[in-house]
N, C-alpha and C positions, 0 to 999 in steps of 0.2 A: 661615326656619327657615336654618341657615346650612348652607352648600354645604361640603361636607369633599371635600378632594381627598386621592386616594391619592397616599403619596410617590413612589411610581416615575413616574406621570403627572406629579406636579409638577414632577419633577427633569429631565422631560422637553422639560416647557415652559418650563423658565427654564434657559437657558444664560447661565451666570454671563462677566460682563466680565473675566476675572482680573487682565488687565493694568491695566485700571482701579482694582480692589478694590487690589491689591498695589500702586501708584502713593498711592491714598488711605490705606492703612494705615503704607505707611514714612512720607505727611507725620506721621500722627498720633502714631506713634511717637515720631518726630523730634522734636515740640513735646512729649512726655510728657518725655523725657527730659532738654528743653532746664528743664521745668517740674520738674524733680525739683532739678537744678543750682541754680535759683533758691532753692527753698524751704531747701535745704541753705544758699547763701549768706544769706538772711534770719537762720538759727537763727546763724549763726557772727557775724555781723552784730550780733544782740541779745546775744551773748555778751560780746562787744569791748566794745560799748556798759555790759556792765554791770562789766567787768572795768575800765574807766577810774573809773567811780563808785564800785567798790570802793577803786581806788586812790586817788581824792580824799580819801574818808574815812579810810583810813591818813593820807595828809598832816594829815587834821584832828587825828587821834589823836594824832602825832607834835609838833604844835604844843602841842597841851593838855601833853603828859609835859614837853617842853622847857622851857614855860613853869610848870611846877609847882616842876621841879628848879631854875630861876631862882629863884623866890618862897622854895624851901625854902633855898638857897644863900645868901640875901641876908639870911634870917633868922638864918642861924647863923654868918654872916661875925665878930663879936664872942662868939661861946660858945666856953668851954672846951672842951677836947678831953670833961673828963667830961660835959660835959651835951649835947654833937654825938650819943651814940649813939644817944638816944632820935628825933631828928628823923629820922637816915637810917634807921630802923628803921621808922618811921610812912612815910615814903618811899617805902621799897622795898613793903610792905602795897598803898599806895596804887595804886603802879605796875602791882602784881598784880591788884588790883581794876579798875584802869583796861582792862588786857589782856583779863581774864576776862569782863567786862561786852561788849567790844570784840566777842567771839568768839562768845560765847552770843548775844545778841541780834543784832546789827548785819548781821553777818557771813551768820548762820542765815537772816535776815530774806530777805537779798539773794539767796541761793541758791534761798529757796523764791520768792519774786518770779520769779527767773528759769525755775526749773522749771515754775511756772504758766504766764507767757508762752511756755515752748517746748511746750507741752504740747499746745496745737492745732496748732502748725507740724507737729509730729513725726506728728501724726495727719494731717495732710492729704498730708506727704512719704510714709508708709506707703502711705495710697489711690494714691497717685501710681505709687509703685513694682510696687502690687498691678495695677494695670490696666495698666500697660506689660509686666508679664510677661505675663498674661492674653492680652492683646494679639497679642504677640511669637510667642507658641506657635501662635497660629492664624496668624500669618502665616507661619509655617515649615511648618505641616501643611497647608494647601491646596495648594500646588504638587502635593501628595505624593498626592492624591486625585484628580488629572486622570484621567480613564477611570471614575470611580465616583461615577456622576452623584448618588447618593443621598448620599453621603456628601459631595462637593462641596458640593450643597445646603444641608445643614445649617451645614456649617463654614462656609459663605460668608453663611449669615445671621446666625448667631453671630458674625462678623466684624462686620458690619454695624452689629450691634446695640452690640459692644465700641466699634465707632469714635464711634457716637452720642454714648455713657456716657462716653468720653474726652473729646471733645469738649464736652460738658455741664461735664464737670470742669474742663477748660481753662479755660473762659469764666468759672467761677467762683473759679479760685484762681492762674491764670497772667496775669499782667500784660502780656505779649507777647503773648496771644491776640488775634489780630487781628480787631475789630469786621468784620461783613458788613452791611451795610445793605440792608432789604431791604423798603422803601418809607418815604413819608412824609405828613405831614398841616402844615396851617397852622392857627393860630389866631391870632383877634384878641382882644387883652389891652386893648383902652383900655376904659375906663367912658365914660358919658354926661357926667358932670360934672369928667372929666379937661379939663384947659384947655390943654395944650399935644399934641403927639405922645410917644407912648410910647418911652423907650428903657430897656432891659431891661439893667439892668447886673452882676444878679445872679438868678441861679436853684435853688432849692432842692428837691429830691424828697424826700417826706416816704415814711417806709415803710409808710403805708396808701394811697400811690398818688394821695394829694394833692398840686401844685406852689406854691410858693410862688414870686414874680417878684417883682424890686425896680423901680421904674420910679422911675428919676432927676429925669428933667425934672417930673412929676408929685408927687413927693414921695411917695411912696406903697407900702408893702407890698401884694400881692394877692395873695389864696390862690384856688387853681383847682381844681375838681374833680379826679374821674380822666378826665372826657372834656374836661378843659381849659375849662371853663365859670365863671364868673366866680361864687364862693360868698361873698367878705366880704373888705375890706379895713380897712388902720390906714394914717391919715395922719401922715405926718412933720411938725411945724410947722415946726422950722427944721432948716437944713443939707439937703445931699445926701446921696442915697444912693449909697456908694462900691462897698460890698460886701456881701455877707452868707454865712453858713457853717450848716450845721446845729450843734448842742450837742447835742440828745435827741433822740428822736423826736417829741416835741411842743414844740420850742424853739429857736428859731435865734437866731443874734448879728448884727444889722445895726451893719455900720460907718458914721459919718456924720462928716465932717469930722475933729472932734478927740474923738469918743465913739464908744463904744460899746452901744448899745441892744437889750436882750434881749427877744424880743416871745415868746410861746407862744401855742398854737395847740390850743385846746379845743371839741369840739363844732360844730366848722367856722366858730369864732370867732378872732378874734385879739386878746389882751390885752398890754397894757405891762408891762412888767415893769422889773426894775433896771438901773441904767447905768453905766455905767464911764467916767470922767472922763480923758481922755491927756493927757500932755505935749507930745503930736507930732500931726501930722498924720495921718489913716488912709485909705488908700489900697486897703488889700487886707486879709482876715481869713482864717484858716481854723482848725480846732479840731482837735485830736490826744488822745485818753488824756486829758485833763482840763486842756489845756495851749491856752493860745493863742497862734497867730501871726498878727503883726499887720506889714503894711508900712507906711511913715512914706512912701514916694516914693523916698527915699534909704538907708535901711535896713531889717531884718527883726527884729522884736523878737517874745520870747518871753514870755507873762506866765502870770499863773495866770488861773482862774476866776473870785477875787475880784479880779483887777484889780492884782494886786502884779506889777512888772518882775523876772522872773528874770533874762534877760542880753540883751543882742545878739546877736544869730547871724553878721549878714551887714551890711556897708554899703559902698557907692560915692555919694561924694559928687562926683564928676566932672561929673555934670551932674542936671539934674531927672529923674524919674521912672526913675532907674536900677533902681529895686525896686519896681513897681507891684501885682503881685499873688502872692500864694502858695499854694501846695497842699503838703499832706502826705499820704505814702505811709501805708497803713494801721496800719504796725507803727512808723511816726515813724522810719525809719531813713533818708528820702530825706526832702528838702525842696526845692521847685519853686518858681524866682522867673521870672515872664516882665517886661520892660520895655519901654519904646517905642522903642525901636532894634535891634527884631528879633532878640532873644535870650530863649532858653531856659535859664537855670542849673538846676544838679542840684547841690546840696549835703549834705552828711554831716550827721548830728544835730548835729554839733559845729557848723557852720555854714560847716567845710570844703568851698571848691569843688572838685566833682568832673567836671562835665564842662558845654561850653556847647555849645549847639546853635541854629544858625543855618541858615534855608532862603532863597533870593529869594520864594519865595511867602507869607512871613511874614513882613513888613517890618514890622508894627505889629501884636503879638499882642494881643487884647485880654482874652481869656477863658481860664479853665484851670482844671482840673478831676484829681482823681486818683476812679479808682472804687473800689467795694468790693475788687477783685481787685487792682487798684494799676496800671489801666490809664491810661498820661497821655493825656487829653485837650485841646486847645488849639485856639484858632478866632483866625484872622486876619484884623482890621478892613481890613485893605489888604494883599493882596489878597484876595478875598472867601473863605476857608474854613476847613474843619475838620478839624484831624491827629489822627491817632495816632501818638506817641512810642514810643519803648524806654524800659523803667523806668529803665533804665541814665542816660536823657536826653540820647544822642549820636547819636542817628538817628530817621529818621522808619519809621514803619511801614507806614504808607497816609493818603492821602488819601479822607475819608471822603466829602465832601460838598463844591460848589463853588459859583459862582456859578447854574450853570446847575442846580443842586438847590432856587435859592432862597436861595443863603445870600448876603446883603448886608448890609452892614454888621453885621457880627457881634458883640455886647458880651461877651457870656458863654456857657457852657456846661455841661452836667450832664447825667450818667447815673442813670438812674432802674432799680434790678435791681429792682424791684417789676413795673412793664411792658416791661422790655429796651428801653431807648427812650434816645436820643441826645435831649436837649431845648437848643437852642440860643437865644438871646435876640438880637432884633434891634434894631437902630437904631429902627425906624420901625412902631411899634404889634405886632409879631407875634411870635409866638414859632412854632419850625421842630421839627417831633417827628419823626427818626427810628426806625423800628423796626430794630431790629439782632439780631443771633445772635452 
């Protein structure tokens, strides 16, 4: 049976540490305010990108109109005045049609698409504002209740619940919410058939809790269970696996030399899918909203999923491996690049360089990952560590793990929102799993 304690008795037995509660509340309120600003910036960034796209469409329309006018002008050069009226009136109608069609279809579609993408951002921002409002009023009310034990207990209990609710919200929606490590485990991923030491160059966490790891030396993609036990594997006949990214909940793209191989996961088995052949080497890969972002070692390219080159977003030919790995923010408005010279670069959607981050503790970054909430994780091959960097890419938020925690020659990093874990692929046979909140 449950023991029921009368409120007056419970209030007398529980003296709340108001100072500690006040500090926790203020910290949470501060983060919630930052989260509101971040969500507002995301909406603004999305709007700016659509405005830019709209401008490009307008420019394209202008080119079409000018081209049509020149065509009409050429065809009427040797025409008498009597016969010129028809082409001119026809010209007017054609231009009217072009403008009307543009306004009705293209601009309308763009606005609808923008509203569709902004809708979930507005929901998140409104939730953030509501939580901040509720917590703020509890924060203001509690000091006024000192000397009233029963009311103080009720208010402080509600405040603690609201802090927990806010922290959960921040973890899911705020990229500068710093992870806290609560424990770790080590798992060996070497198979009896492996001829060489395992070098885990990429890790992908599937929504069902399973994990895919790419073993470069043994040319194998391995599927692990939720308990990190070997389930199945797929052997690469040619080429070395450089990187891997999630395409759908059951499909990944594997970057190997100058090609991208798609692999599907069905009933805990791996099946080879289609393949894209590239005109350059592939050192890193990521996927966002139907686009593939591929590093060549000196450039970052954007492709469609069918393999068509969209554009070259960034290039640095000053040395080799200046663009080795990439990761994309959930909304696609931030692109992150690491290179072999101790730099993390942050680019805008169009490839404009926004920030450069360096750290003596990150001389040779190897692994890079962005969580579904936008948190940026990077691991240093030398010295050995895993860092969380701000979403703007200009400063370190925390060192989450070091050599003392078992991080030794880290090659890759990934976050699983299903298990709330950061998974680090190592150079020698193992993966490290850090439980975080």
